[in-house]
VEXDREN-2710 file (C-alpha; in Angstrom, 1 decimal):
% VEXDREN-2710
k/r/px/py/pz
1/UNK/-8.3/-10.2/28.7
2/UNK/-7.2/-7.5/26.2
3/UNK/-3.8/-7.9/24.9
4/UNK/-1.4/-6.4/22.2
5/UNK/-0.9/-8.0/18.9
6/UNK/2.6/-9.1/20.3
7/UNK/1.4/-10.7/23.3
8/UNK/-1.3/-12.5/21.3
9/UNK/0.9/-13.6/18.3
10/UNK/3.3/-15.6/21.5
11/UNK/0.0/-17.0/22.3
12/UNK/0.1/-18.2/18.3
13/UNK/3.3/-19.5/18.9
14/UNK/3.0/-21.4/22.0
15/UNK/0.0/-23.1/20.8
16/UNK/0.2/-26.5/20.5
17/UNK/-2.7/-27.0/18.1
18/UNK/-1.3/-27.8/14.6
19/UNK/-4.3/-25.3/13.0
20/UNK/-5.4/-22.4/14.5
21/UNK/-8.4/-20.2/13.1
22/UNK/-9.1/-17.0/13.5
23/UNK/-12.1/-14.8/12.4
24/UNK/-12.1/-10.9/12.4
25/UNK/-13.0/-7.8/10.6
26/UNK/-11.4/-5.9/8.2
27/UNK/-9.0/-3.1/9.8
28/UNK/-8.8/-5.5/13.1
29/UNK/-5.1/-6.3/12.8
30/UNK/-4.7/-9.7/10.8
31/UNK/-1.7/-7.5/8.8
32/UNK/-0.3/-6.9/11.9
33/UNK/-0.2/-9.9/14.0
34/UNK/1.1/-11.7/10.9
35/UNK/4.0/-9.5/10.7
36/UNK/4.1/-9.7/15.0
37/UNK/4.4/-13.4/14.6
38/UNK/7.2/-13.1/12.4
39/UNK/9.0/-10.8/14.4
40/UNK/8.7/-13.4/17.7
41/UNK/9.6/-16.4/15.7
42/UNK/12.3/-15.1/13.1
43/UNK/13.6/-11.4/14.2
44/UNK/16.7/-12.0/12.3
45/UNK/15.6/-13.1/9.2
46/UNK/17.2/-11.4/6.0
47/UNK/15.1/-9.1/4.2
48/UNK/15.6/-7.4/0.7
49/UNK/16.0/-3.8/0.0
50/UNK/12.0/-4.0/-0.5
51/UNK/11.5/-5.2/2.9
52/UNK/10.5/-8.7/1.9
53/UNK/12.1/-11.9/2.7
54/UNK/14.6/-13.2/0.6
55/UNK/14.1/-16.9/-1.0
56/UNK/13.5/-19.3/1.8
57/UNK/16.5/-20.3/3.2
58/UNK/17.3/-23.6/5.9
59/UNK/17.0/-21.2/8.5
60/UNK/13.8/-19.9/7.8
61/UNK/10.9/-20.3/10.5
62/UNK/8.3/-18.7/9.1
63/UNK/6.4/-17.8/5.5
64/UNK/3.3/-15.6/6.0
65/UNK/0.7/-14.3/3.1
66/UNK/-0.7/-10.5/3.6
67/UNK/-1.7/-7.4/2.1
68/UNK/2.2/-6.6/1.7
69/UNK/2.3/-9.6/-0.5
70/UNK/0.1/-7.9/-3.0
71/UNK/3.1/-5.2/-3.1
72/UNK/5.6/-6.9/-5.0
73/UNK/3.2/-6.3/-8.2
74/UNK/2.0/-2.9/-9.6
75/UNK/0.3/-2.6/-13.4
76/UNK/1.9/-0.6/-16.0
77/UNK/-0.7/0.9/-18.5
78/UNK/0.9/1.3/-21.9
79/UNK/0.3/0.0/-25.3
80/UNK/-0.1/-3.5/-23.9
81/UNK/-1.0/-3.3/-20.1
82/UNK/1.4/-5.7/-18.2
83/UNK/1.7/-6.5/-14.2
84/UNK/5.3/-5.2/-13.5
85/UNK/6.9/-7.6/-10.4
86/UNK/8.9/-5.1/-8.7
87/UNK/12.7/-6.3/-8.3
88/UNK/12.6/-9.1/-5.1
89/UNK/14.3/-12.1/-4.6
90/UNK/11.3/-14.1/-3.5
91/UNK/9.6/-14.1/-7.7
92/UNK/12.9/-14.7/-8.8
93/UNK/13.5/-17.7/-6.4
94/UNK/9.8/-19.3/-7.9
95/UNK/10.0/-18.5/-10.9
96/UNK/13.6/-18.4/-12.2
97/UNK/15.2/-20.8/-9.6
98/UNK/12.1/-23.6/-8.9
99/UNK/10.2/-23.1/-12.4
100/UNK/7.4/-22.7/-11.3
101/UNK/5.7/-20.9/-13.4
102/UNK/3.3/-23.4/-15.3
103/UNK/2.1/-24.4/-12.2
104/UNK/1.0/-20.9/-10.9
105/UNK/-1.0/-20.5/-14.4
106/UNK/-2.5/-23.5/-13.6
107/UNK/-3.3/-22.6/-9.9
108/UNK/-4.6/-19.5/-11.5
109/UNK/-6.8/-20.8/-14.1
110/UNK/-8.6/-23.0/-11.5
111/UNK/-10.0/-19.8/-10.3
112/UNK/-10.8/-17.7/-12.9
113/UNK/-10.6/-18.7/-16.3
114/UNK/-8.9/-21.9/-18.4
115/UNK/-8.4/-19.7/-21.4
116/UNK/-7.2/-16.4/-19.7
117/UNK/-3.5/-17.1/-19.6
118/UNK/-1.1/-15.0/-17.5
119/UNK/2.8/-14.9/-19.9
120/UNK/5.7/-14.0/-17.8
121/UNK/8.4/-12.1/-19.2
122/UNK/12.1/-11.9/-18.3
123/UNK/15.0/-10.1/-19.8
124/UNK/18.5/-12.0/-21.3
125/UNK/21.4/-10.7/-20.2
126/UNK/24.6/-10.6/-21.2
127/UNK/27.7/-10.6/-18.4
128/UNK/30.9/-9.3/-18.8
129/UNK/32.3/-12.6/-20.1
130/UNK/29.5/-13.0/-22.4
131/UNK/28.0/-15.4/-21.0
132/UNK/23.8/-15.2/-21.3
133/UNK/22.1/-14.8/-17.9
134/UNK/18.7/-14.4/-17.1
135/UNK/17.2/-10.9/-15.0
136/UNK/14.6/-11.8/-12.2
137/UNK/11.4/-12.1/-14.1
138/UNK/9.9/-8.3/-14.8
139/UNK/6.5/-8.8/-15.3
140/UNK/3.3/-10.9/-16.4
141/UNK/0.4/-9.9/-19.2
142/UNK/-2.8/-11.6/-19.4
143/UNK/-4.3/-13.1/-22.9
144/UNK/-7.4/-14.6/-23.6
145/UNK/-6.1/-17.8/-25.2
146/UNK/-8.8/-19.7/-27.6
147/UNK/-6.5/-22.3/-29.5
148/UNK/-6.2/-20.4/-32.9
149/UNK/-3.2/-19.5/-34.4
150/UNK/-3.1/-15.7/-33.4
151/UNK/-2.4/-15.4/-29.8
152/UNK/-4.9/-13.1/-27.9
153/UNK/-5.0/-9.3/-27.4
154/UNK/-3.7/-8.4/-23.8
155/UNK/-5.4/-7.0/-21.1
156/UNK/-5.7/-5.7/-17.9
157/UNK/-7.5/-8.5/-15.8
158/UNK/-9.6/-7.1/-12.7
159/UNK/-8.6/-6.2/-9.6
160/UNK/-9.9/-9.6/-8.1
161/UNK/-8.2/-11.6/-10.8
162/UNK/-5.2/-9.9/-9.9
163/UNK/-5.3/-10.8/-6.2
164/UNK/-6.3/-14.7/-7.3
165/UNK/-3.0/-14.1/-9.6
166/UNK/-1.1/-13.1/-6.6
167/UNK/-2.4/-15.7/-4.2
168/UNK/-1.6/-18.7/-6.8
169/UNK/2.0/-17.3/-6.6
170/UNK/2.3/-17.7/-3.7
171/UNK/0.1/-21.2/-2.9
172/UNK/2.1/-22.6/-5.4
173/UNK/4.6/-21.9/-3.1
174/UNK/3.0/-23.6/-0.6
175/UNK/2.5/-27.0/-2.6
176/UNK/6.2/-27.3/-3.2
177/UNK/6.8/-27.0/0.8
178/UNK/4.3/-29.6/1.4
179/UNK/5.9/-31.8/-1.5
180/UNK/9.1/-31.2/-0.1
181/UNK/8.5/-32.0/3.5
182/UNK/6.5/-34.9/3.1
183/UNK/9.8/-36.8/2.7
184/UNK/10.8/-37.2/6.9
185/UNK/14.3/-37.7/6.1
186/UNK/16.0/-34.4/5.4
187/UNK/19.0/-35.7/3.5
188/UNK/16.6/-37.7/1.4
189/UNK/15.1/-34.2/0.3
190/UNK/15.0/-32.4/-3.3
191/UNK/16.0/-29.0/-1.0
192/UNK/16.6/-28.6/2.2
193/UNK/15.2/-24.9/2.0
194/UNK/12.2/-25.5/4.7
195/UNK/14.1/-27.6/6.9
196/UNK/13.8/-25.6/9.6
197/UNK/10.1/-23.8/9.0
198/UNK/7.8/-24.0/11.7
199/UNK/4.9/-21.9/10.6
200/UNK/2.7/-20.7/7.7
201/UNK/0.3/-17.4/8.0
202/UNK/-1.9/-16.9/5.6
203/UNK/-4.0/-13.8/6.2
204/UNK/-7.4/-13.5/4.2
205/UNK/-6.8/-15.3/0.4
206/UNK/-10.2/-14.9/-0.8
207/UNK/-11.1/-11.2/-0.3
208/UNK/-12.0/-11.0/-4.1
209/UNK/-13.3/-14.5/-4.9
210/UNK/-17.2/-15.2/-5.6
211/UNK/-18.9/-17.8/-3.1
212/UNK/-18.0/-20.9/-5.5
213/UNK/-14.2/-20.4/-6.0
214/UNK/-14.1/-19.0/-2.0
215/UNK/-15.5/-22.6/-0.7
216/UNK/-13.0/-24.5/-3.6
217/UNK/-10.2/-22.8/-2.7
218/UNK/-10.9/-23.4/1.1
219/UNK/-10.9/-26.7/0.3
220/UNK/-8.0/-27.2/-1.6
221/UNK/-6.4/-25.4/1.2
222/UNK/-7.3/-27.6/3.8
223/UNK/-6.5/-30.9/1.8
224/UNK/-2.7/-29.2/1.4
225/UNK/-2.9/-28.6/5.3
226/UNK/-4.0/-32.2/5.5
227/UNK/-0.9/-33.3/3.4
228/UNK/1.5/-31.1/5.8
229/UNK/3.5/-32.9/8.0
230/UNK/2.5/-32.3/11.7
231/UNK/5.2/-30.0/13.0
232/UNK/4.1/-27.5/10.3
233/UNK/2.0/-25.6/12.2
234/UNK/-0.7/-23.3/10.0
235/UNK/-2.1/-19.5/11.3
236/UNK/-5.3/-18.6/9.4
237/UNK/-7.1/-15.2/9.4
238/UNK/-10.0/-13.9/7.6
239/UNK/-13.1/-11.8/7.7
240/UNK/-14.9/-13.9/5.8
241/UNK/-17.8/-16.3/7.6
242/UNK/-18.2/-18.6/4.6
243/UNK/-14.0/-18.6/4.0
244/UNK/-14.4/-19.4/8.4
245/UNK/-16.7/-22.1/8.2
246/UNK/-15.6/-24.3/5.1
247/UNK/-12.1/-24.3/6.6
248/UNK/-14.0/-25.1/10.2
249/UNK/-15.5/-28.2/8.8
250/UNK/-12.9/-29.3/6.1
251/UNK/-9.7/-29.5/8.9
252/UNK/-13.1/-31.0/11.2
253/UNK/-12.0/-28.4/14.1
254/UNK/-15.2/-28.8/15.5
255/UNK/-14.0/-32.3/16.5
256/UNK/-12.2/-33.1/20.3
257/UNK/-10.2/-30.5/21.7
258/UNK/-9.1/-29.0/18.5
259/UNK/-11.7/-26.6/19.0
260/UNK/-9.3/-24.7/21.1
261/UNK/-7.4/-23.5/18.1
262/UNK/-10.5/-21.4/16.8
263/UNK/-10.5/-17.6/17.9
264/UNK/-12.1/-14.5/17.5
265/UNK/-9.9/-11.3/17.0
266/UNK/-11.3/-7.7/18.4
267/UNK/-9.5/-4.4/18.5
268/UNK/-10.5/-2.6/21.7
269/UNK/-11.5/1.4/21.6
270/UNK/-8.3/1.7/23.9
271/UNK/-5.9/0.2/20.7
272/UNK/-5.5/-3.3/22.9
273/UNK/-7.2/-6.6/21.1
274/UNK/-8.6/-9.7/22.7
275/UNK/-8.8/-13.2/21.4
276/UNK/-11.3/-15.2/22.4
277/UNK/-11.7/-18.9/22.1
278/UNK/-14.9/-19.5/19.5
279/UNK/-15.7/-23.3/19.2
280/UNK/-18.0/-23.7/16.7
281/UNK/-18.7/-21.9/13.1
282/UNK/-18.9/-18.5/12.5
283/UNK/-22.6/-18.4/12.3
284/UNK/-22.8/-20.0/16.0
285/UNK/-19.8/-19.0/17.4
286/UNK/-20.0/-15.2/16.7
287/UNK/-23.3/-14.1/16.6
288/UNK/-21.8/-12.5/13.4
289/UNK/-25.2/-10.4/12.7
290/UNK/-25.1/-8.7/15.4
291/UNK/-21.2/-7.9/15.0
292/UNK/-22.1/-6.7/11.6
293/UNK/-25.0/-4.7/13.0
294/UNK/-22.5/-3.4/15.6
295/UNK/-20.0/-2.3/12.8
296/UNK/-22.5/-0.5/10.8
297/UNK/-24.3/1.4/13.8
298/UNK/-20.7/2.6/15.3
299/UNK/-19.9/4.0/11.4
300/UNK/-22.9/5.4/10.9
301/UNK/-22.9/7.4/13.9
302/UNK/-19.5/8.4/13.6
303/UNK/-19.8/9.2/10.0
304/UNK/-17.0/7.1/8.6
305/UNK/-18.8/4.6/6.4
306/UNK/-16.5/3.3/3.4
307/UNK/-16.8/0.9/0.4
308/UNK/-16.2/-2.1/2.7
309/UNK/-19.7/-1.2/4.7
310/UNK/-21.7/-1.5/1.6
311/UNK/-20.6/-5.3/1.7
312/UNK/-21.4/-5.5/5.5
313/UNK/-24.9/-4.1/4.9
314/UNK/-25.6/-6.1/1.6
315/UNK/-24.3/-9.3/4.0
316/UNK/-26.8/-8.2/7.0
317/UNK/-29.8/-7.8/4.4
318/UNK/-28.4/-11.5/2.9
319/UNK/-28.7/-13.4/6.5
320/UNK/-32.1/-11.4/7.8
321/UNK/-33.5/-12.3/4.3
322/UNK/-32.6/-15.8/4.2
323/UNK/-33.7/-16.0/8.1
324/UNK/-37.3/-14.3/7.2
325/UNK/-37.7/-16.6/4.1
326/UNK/-37.3/-14.3/1.6
327/UNK/-36.2/-15.9/-1.9
328/UNK/-34.4/-12.2/-2.9
329/UNK/-32.3/-10.0/-0.5
330/UNK/-33.2/-7.1/-2.7
331/UNK/-36.9/-7.7/-1.5
332/UNK/-36.1/-5.9/1.7
333/UNK/-35.7/-3.0/0.1
334/UNK/-39.5/-2.6/-1.0
335/UNK/-40.0/-0.9/2.4
336/UNK/-37.5/1.5/2.2
337/UNK/-38.6/5.1/1.0
338/UNK/-37.0/6.1/-2.6
339/UNK/-35.9/4.2/-5.6
340/UNK/-35.7/0.7/-5.0
341/UNK/-33.6/0.0/-8.1
342/UNK/-31.0/3.2/-7.3
343/UNK/-30.4/1.8/-3.8
344/UNK/-29.9/-1.7/-5.5
345/UNK/-27.3/-0.8/-7.5
346/UNK/-25.6/1.5/-5.2
347/UNK/-24.9/-1.5/-2.8
348/UNK/-24.0/-4.0/-5.5
349/UNK/-21.9/-1.8/-7.2
350/UNK/-19.9/-1.1/-3.7
351/UNK/-20.3/-4.6/-2.5
352/UNK/-19.1/-6.7/-5.7
353/UNK/-15.7/-6.9/-7.5
354/UNK/-16.9/-6.2/-11.1
355/UNK/-14.5/-6.1/-13.8
356/UNK/-14.9/-1.9/-14.4
357/UNK/-12.9/-0.2/-12.4
358/UNK/-13.9/3.2/-13.3
359/UNK/-16.8/4.0/-9.9
360/UNK/-15.1/0.8/-8.1
361/UNK/-12.2/2.4/-6.7
362/UNK/-13.6/5.5/-5.4
363/UNK/-14.9/6.1/-1.8
364/UNK/-18.7/6.6/-1.2
365/UNK/-20.3/10.5/-1.0
366/UNK/-21.8/12.2/1.9
367/UNK/-25.2/11.3/0.1
368/UNK/-23.9/7.6/-0.5
369/UNK/-23.3/7.5/3.4
370/UNK/-26.6/8.6/4.4
371/UNK/-27.9/6.1/1.8
372/UNK/-26.2/3.3/4.3
373/UNK/-28.0/4.6/7.3
374/UNK/-31.3/4.7/5.4
375/UNK/-31.0/1.4/4.5
376/UNK/-29.8/0.4/7.8
377/UNK/-32.7/1.9/9.4
378/UNK/-35.3/-0.2/6.9
379/UNK/-33.8/-3.1/8.4
380/UNK/-34.0/-2.9/11.6
381/UNK/-37.1/-1.4/11.8
382/UNK/-39.0/-3.2/9.6
383/UNK/-38.3/-6.9/9.6
384/UNK/-38.8/-8.3/12.8
385/UNK/-35.1/-7.8/13.7
386/UNK/-35.6/-7.8/17.2
387/UNK/-37.0/-11.3/16.6
388/UNK/-34.1/-12.5/14.6
389/UNK/-31.7/-11.6/16.9
390/UNK/-33.3/-13.3/20.0
391/UNK/-33.5/-16.8/18.3
392/UNK/-30.0/-16.1/16.6
393/UNK/-28.3/-14.4/19.3
END
């Protein structure tokens, strides 16, 4: 039955399940759903001038991570590139008040490189009485530290590494929350900032991770959720079938009645939404390859192909190659008319998160959009797709 996002948010709010796992494609409304839940659970929660939550307080009932979290940071390209922290109360609270900078660095290096080192900047201020104070942390620089006496040159990290850094800030907060709430007696806790916290909403922290780190993140997050007190509820959304499947298994959602907390979120043409219960992992439950095919067909027909459709096309090629026993998915390009290496380069260019940001940010040209159609038709027409569909559907 079709619903508004507000109605779906109410369903998630009132559910008895401790963990609710939602699969949805990008653009379906996951981020807006997180805001809708916030408005239901904590409509009067204070926000700062930028529209972000003030530091977690004793009356806060929800914390969420979504695309808006990244808006707290932006690059400033001078002599030394730095990631500017926009003035806000949240990062000041976790960095200055809670002193979590070293834990953030450790979490960041876990998913990147143990030599890629963030350095937090802050400005000392002198108030009217001449007493030193510290302004909210103003920025972060990054360098490759190799243990020699000279500090590494400041570098601009990739968009993927930037996303991982921002996730590391939020994940460090989650670790702090869980550690505090593990003490059952409120009066014995180090802080009472989280006493009223009921919901944590996490929207797609894996956009820029490779498969190995994606799995590691999912496992670490699952372990953290298992340590959290049972009264703290988690709502997790993702467009990644792999991330969904790892969480599904690591949190043992396939057992007993826990499967009732697994969903597929779909957007209808009239702007309403469906939230359907889906037992089983993404491969078995969502007919994922069929959904990919549907999305690509619609984008091609409406001439609305964007960068992420190359990623979906690559994913469909990978699934078909695995099903048919091909070692490399690129082998399926042999039957396409034209230059296989050029096709391969285009798909990889638009579907991966490289360190080279020049071409990465641009949108595909009309000719490149036609390439999606050509390669999609090649897959459908030449590789027994109907046989695959019948067996997997």
